N, C-alpha and C positions, 0 to 999 in steps of 0.2 A: 552471535548475531550482531550485525552492524546496521544502523539505519541512516538514512540521509534526511536530516531534519528539514521539515517544510516542503518536501517534494510532493506530498499529496496535493498541495495547493498549486505548486509549479506544474504538475502533470494535468490538473484540471484546466489551468490556463492554456497549456499546450494543446489539449484536445479541443477546447473551445475555439482557439485561433485557427485550427486546421480542419474544422468541419466534423469533429467527433472521432471516436476511436476507429470505427469501421472505415470511414473515408480516409483517415490517416494511414491505416494499414494497406488499403487498396491502392492508394495513390503513390505509394513508395516514398513518402516523406521520411526523411532521416529521423531516427530516434532523437528525443531531446537530450541536450547536454545538461547533466545535473550540475548546478553551480554551487554545490556545497560538498564538503568532505564528509565521508561516512563517520559516524560516531559509534564506537564500539560500546555495546551494552554489557556491563559487568553486573551479573546477578548472582545471588546466593541460592542455595537449594530452597525451594518453596516460593521464590519470588514469582510475581506475575507481571507480565508486560502487556499492556493494552496499546494497540496502535491502529491507525486508520488503514483500511484495506488497500488504499492507493499509495501508501507511504513506500517509497523505494527502500529495499533492504537487501542485504546479502548475508550469506553464511560466512563464518570465519572459523579457522581451525581451532580445535580444542587442544590446547597445549598442556592441560592438566593430566594427571594420571587417572582421573576419575571419568567414568562414563557420563556423558551428558545426554539427558533425555529432554525432548521438547515435544509439546503437544500444541497443535493449532486448533482453535475454535473460531468459528465465524459467527458473529452476532448479526442479526437482521431484524428489521421491523416486522411485527406480526402481520402487517398488510402486504408484505413482499414475500412472494414464493421463492425460497432459496434455490429452487431448481430451474429458475428462469433467469435470463440475462436482461438487465435493464441498462441499455447503452447510456441513457440520460444520467445514470449514477456516476459515470465517468466524467461528465461535464458539469455535474452539480453534486459535489462530494458530500453534501449534507442532506441530500434527497431522502425523504422519509424519516429523518431524525429531527423531529420538532424539538425546539428548545436548545438546540446546540448552536 
């Protein structure tokens, strides 16, 4: 996996400047240009990577002879139903995460 550091904040700003994610998609506004290079995450067996849901990321080829297993877990606040979409979470990336 490779991540684009800081893009969770950059995407929040983009959505705020363009009327939110729904308006952005409906209006045909071009996707934001990420102004950072991806950083390849090098991990060992058993390592855990925690990242923000809005952080831009991409998959990268596994060049080792070993099988690579990945599991994604989504963390959410107990006051948020994980089966619902909260558009304001795209424009306020720390919504429902007090103390962060």
